[in-house]
C-alpha positions in Angstrom: -3.3 15.5 4.2 -3.7 15.6 8.0 -0.6 15.4 10.1 -0.2 13.2 13.1 -0.4 9.6 11.9 1.6 6.6 12.8 2.0 3.2 11.1 2.6 0.2 13.4 3.3 -3.3 12.3 2.5 -6.6 14.0 4.9 -9.5 13.6 3.5 -10.7 10.2 3.9 -7.8 7.7 7.0 -6.0 8.9 8.5 -5.8 5.4 5.2 -4.7 3.9 4.8 -2.0 6.6 8.3 -0.7 5.8 7.4 -0.6 2.1 4.2 1.3 2.8 6.0 3.7 5.1 8.7 4.3 2.4 6.0 4.9 -0.2 4.6 7.6 2.1 8.1 9.0 3.1 7.6 8.3 6.8 9.0 5.8 9.3 7.3 2.8 11.0 6.3 3.4 14.6 8.2 1.7 17.4 6.2 -1.1 18.8 7.4 -4.3 20.5 5.3 -7.5 20.1 6.6 -10.3 22.3 5.4 -13.6 23.7 5.6 -14.8 27.3 6.8 -18.4 27.8 3.1 -19.6 27.8 2.6 -17.9 24.4 0.5 -15.0 25.8 1.1 -11.9 23.6 2.6 -8.7 25.1 2.6 -5.4 23.3 4.5 -2.3 24.2 4.2 1.0 22.3 7.6 2.8 22.4 6.3 6.2 21.3 3.2 8.3 22.1 0.1 8.1 20.1 -2.2 10.6 21.8 -4.4 12.3 19.3 -2.7 10.5 16.4 -4.3 8.5 13.6 -2.9 5.0 14.0 -2.7 2.4 11.2 -1.9 -1.2 12.2 -0.5 -3.4 9.5 -1.3 -7.0 10.3 -2.7 -10.0 8.3 -4.6 -12.6 10.3 -2.8 -15.4 8.5 -1.7 -18.8 9.9 -1.5 -19.2 12.8 -4.7 -17.1 12.4 -5.8 -16.8 16.0 -2.3 -15.8 17.2 -1.9 -13.1 14.6 -5.4 -11.7 14.9 -4.9 -11.4 18.7 -1.7 -9.4 18.0 -3.7 -6.9 16.0 -6.3 -6.6 18.7 -3.6 -6.1 21.4 -1.9 -3.3 19.4 -5.3 -1.7 18.9 -6.1 -1.9 22.6 -2.7 -0.4 23.5 -3.4 2.5 21.1 -6.9 3.0 22.4 -5.7 3.1 26.0 -3.0 5.6 25.0 -5.6 8.0 23.6 -5.1 7.6 19.9 -7.5 9.7 17.8 -8.5 6.9 15.4 -7.3 3.3 14.9 -7.4 1.6 11.4 -6.6 -2.1 11.1 -5.1 -2.7 7.7 -5.5 -6.5 7.2 -4.0 -7.3 3.8 -5.3 -10.8 4.4 -8.3 -11.2 6.6 -8.6 -14.6 8.1 -12.0 -16.2 8.8 -13.5 -14.4 5.8 -14.6 -17.8 4.6 -16.7 -18.1 7.8 -19.4 -15.8 6.5 -22.4 -18.0 7.2 -23.5 -20.7 9.5 -23.4 -24.2 8.1 -25.5 -25.8 10.8 -27.6 -24.7 13.8 -24.8 -25.3 16.3 -21.8 -23.8 14.5 -19.9 -20.6 15.2 -19.9 -17.6 12.9 -16.2 -16.7 13.1 -16.2 -13.9 10.7 -18.7 -12.0 12.9 -16.8 -12.9 16.0 -13.5 -11.5 14.7 -15.3 -8.3 13.7 -16.7 -8.0 17.3 -13.2 -8.5 18.8 -11.7 -5.9 16.5 -14.3 -3.3 17.4 -14.1 -4.0 21.2 -10.3 -3.6 20.9 -10.8 0.0 19.5 -10.6 -0.5 15.8 -12.8 2.1 14.1 -11.9 1.5 10.4 -10.8 -1.6 8.5 -8.9 -1.8 5.2 -8.7 -5.3 3.6 -7.7 -6.7 0.2 -9.8 -9.1 -1.9 -11.9 -10.4 1.0 -12.9 -14.0 0.2 -16.5 -13.2 1.2 -17.3 -9.5 0.7 -20.4 -9.9 2.9 -18.0 -10.0 5.8 -18.1 -6.2 5.6 -21.6 -6.4 7.0 -20.4 -8.0 10.2 -18.7 -4.7 11.2 -20.4 -1.6 12.5 -17.3 0.5 11.5 -16.3 1.4 7.9 -14.7 -1.4 5.9 -12.8 -0.8 2.6 -12.3 -3.9 0.5 -9.5 -3.1 -1.9 -8.4 -5.3 -4.8 -5.1 -6.5 -6.1 -6.3 -6.8 -9.7 -4.4 -3.7 -11.0 -1.0 -4.8 -9.5 -1.3 -8.5 -10.5 -2.6 -7.5 -13.9 0.6 -5.5 -14.6 2.7 -8.6 -13.7 0.5 -10.8 -15.9 0.9 -8.5 -18.9 4.7 -9.2 -19.0 4.5 -13.0 -19.2 1.1 -14.3 -20.3 0.3 -15.4 -23.8 -1.8 -12.8 -25.7 -4.5 -15.4 -26.5 -4.8 -16.7 -22.9 -8.1 -17.4 -21.3 -8.7 -16.2 -17.8 -10.2 -19.1 -15.7 -12.1 -19.0 -12.5 -11.7 -22.3 -10.6 -15.3 -21.9 -9.3 -18.4 -19.9 -9.9 -17.9 -17.8 -6.8 -14.7 -16.4 -8.3 -16.2 -15.5 -11.6 -16.6 -11.8 -10.7 -12.9 -11.6 -9.9 -11.9 -13.4 -13.1 -14.1 -11.1 -15.1 -12.3 -8.1 -13.7 -9.0 -9.6 -14.8 -10.4 -10.5 -18.2 -11.7 -7.0 -18.8 -8.4 -5.4 -17.7 -6.3 -7.7 -19.8 -8.6 -7.9 -22.9 -9.1 -11.7 -22.6 -12.0 -14.1 -22.7 -13.0 -15.9 -19.5 -14.0 -19.4 -18.5 -15.3 -20.9 -15.3 -15.1 -24.4 -13.7 -18.1 -25.9 -11.8 -16.8 -27.6 -8.7 -18.1 -29.5 -5.8 -16.5 -29.3 -2.4 -16.4 -32.6 -0.6 -14.8 -31.3 2.6 -12.4 -28.6 3.9 -9.5 -30.0 1.8 -11.0 -31.8 -1.2 -13.0 -30.6 -4.2 -13.9 -32.1 -7.6 -14.5 -30.3 -10.9 -17.7 -31.3 -12.7 -17.3 -29.3 -16.0 -15.6 -26.5 -17.8 -17.8 -23.6 -19.1 -16.0 -21.7 -21.8 -13.7 -22.3 -24.8 -10.2 -23.3 -23.7 -9.3 -25.8 -26.4 -5.7 -25.2 -27.7 -5.3 -22.1 -25.5 -3.0 -21.1 -22.6 -4.9 -20.5 -19.4 -4.4 -18.0 -16.5 -6.1 -19.5 -13.4 -7.3 -16.7 -11.1 -8.2 -17.0 -7.4 -8.3 -14.8 -4.3 -6.2 -17.2 -2.3 -4.1 -20.4 -2.6 -4.3 -22.5 0.5 -3.7 -26.2 -0.1 -3.4 -25.8 -3.9 -5.9 -28.6 -4.4 -8.4 -26.4 -6.2 -5.7 -25.3 -8.7 -4.5 -28.9 -9.2 -8.0 -30.1 -10.0 -8.6 -27.1 -12.2 -5.5 -27.9 -14.3 -6.5 -31.5 -14.7 -10.0 -30.5 -15.8 -8.7 -27.9 -18.2 -6.2 -30.3 -19.8 -9.1 -32.8 -20.3 -11.0 -30.0 -22.0 -8.2 -29.5 -24.5 -6.3 -26.6 -23.0 -2.7 -26.1 -23.9 -0.1 -27.3 -21.3 0.8 -23.7 -20.4 -0.6 -22.3 -17.2 0.0 -19.2 -15.1 -1.6 -19.1 -11.6 -2.4 -15.8 -10.0 -3.8 -15.2 -6.5 -3.9 -12.4 -4.1 -3.2 -14.3 -0.9 -0.4 -17.0 -0.7 -1.7 -18.9 2.4 0.4 -21.9 1.2 -0.3 -24.7 3.7 2.4 -27.4 3.7 0.7 -29.5 1.0 0.5 -26.6 -1.4 3.9 -27.1 -2.9 3.1 -30.8 -3.7 -0.2 -29.9 -5.3 1.3 -27.0 -7.3 4.3 -29.0 -8.5 2.9 -29.4 -12.0 5.1 -29.2 -15.1 2.6 -27.1 -16.9 2.6 -24.3 -14.4 5.0 -21.7 -15.7 4.6 -19.1 -13.0 2.6 -18.4 -9.8 2.0 -14.8 -9.1 0.9 -13.7 -5.6 1.1 -10.5 -3.4 2.9 -9.8 -0.2 -0.4 -9.8 1.8 1.2 -12.8 3.5 5.0 -13.2 3.6 6.2 -15.9 1.2 8.7 -18.2 2.8 9.2 -20.3 -0.4 12.2 -18.3 -1.6 13.6 -21.4 -3.2 10.4 -22.0 -5.1 11.5 -20.3 -8.2 8.1 -20.2 -10.0 6.6 -17.9 -7.3 6.7 -14.2 -8.2 5.6 -11.7 -5.5 4.2 -8.3 -6.3 3.7 -5.7 -3.5 0.5 -4.2 -2.2 2.5 -1.2 -0.7 1.4 1.3 -3.4 -2.3 0.6 -3.1 -2.3 0.4 0.7 -0.2 3.6 0.9 -2.7 5.4 -1.2 -5.6 4.1 0.9 -3.9 5.6 4.0 -3.5 8.9 2.2 -7.2 9.0 1.2 -8.3 8.1 4.7 -6.3 11.1 6.0 -7.7 13.6 3.5 
């Protein structure tokens, strides 16, 4: 493995950055990220990066624009300090849902974020379970889209009923659900849903045999929790057992998520640390770490 690499962290994923560094037996680079009174970001590198391979750990999670700008500011500071290469590790990549224009006069934010990152000096991106894999095509630099399926599957093996059905809450997530079903040796089902607006969806029908069975609902992210709530209602109407585990890579968890996921049939909610979970008092949430897979991704990129 090449020498001369530094891991920096923005304000979002400090604990994850430390876990990755520990996995690799190195320290986290010294970098100060501060805000002026008017909220402008200020970045100061406290160690040299000349000719070094830099890895910036920063999810663009809520507040998305603020945290994305932090990543760009750190990248810009590294570029101006003559870093050899700059990799943005975005465990959660915000704006991945903005992968297409939904009208002639709308912004394509996924592409805009890619442009900002490249102009800031990012020449490699590592993400985890992108909501829309086609976002990779917005970049002119290499993009690695890793998956949390292996680490979440290990957690599921400990607690799920052997006869459980893996359920995708929509047709778009069927590929992800199939990956879990294959790894766990389960059957899969899918819900057909219709999105009414940015916050509300309705489930039209359940495709697959769920009658009398426990269900594991799989998604790439949980935002409001409305999709999960509607999925549980539809599965219960289809005869599923009142025994659910919910698993998702990204715990976006907007304020209404706790209300929507406060369902007596949910036994556990498994997520990763792509976004720090502040619901420590929410006993049903179990967090698994992405540090091992991200640490290995760094190792591979240095070989």
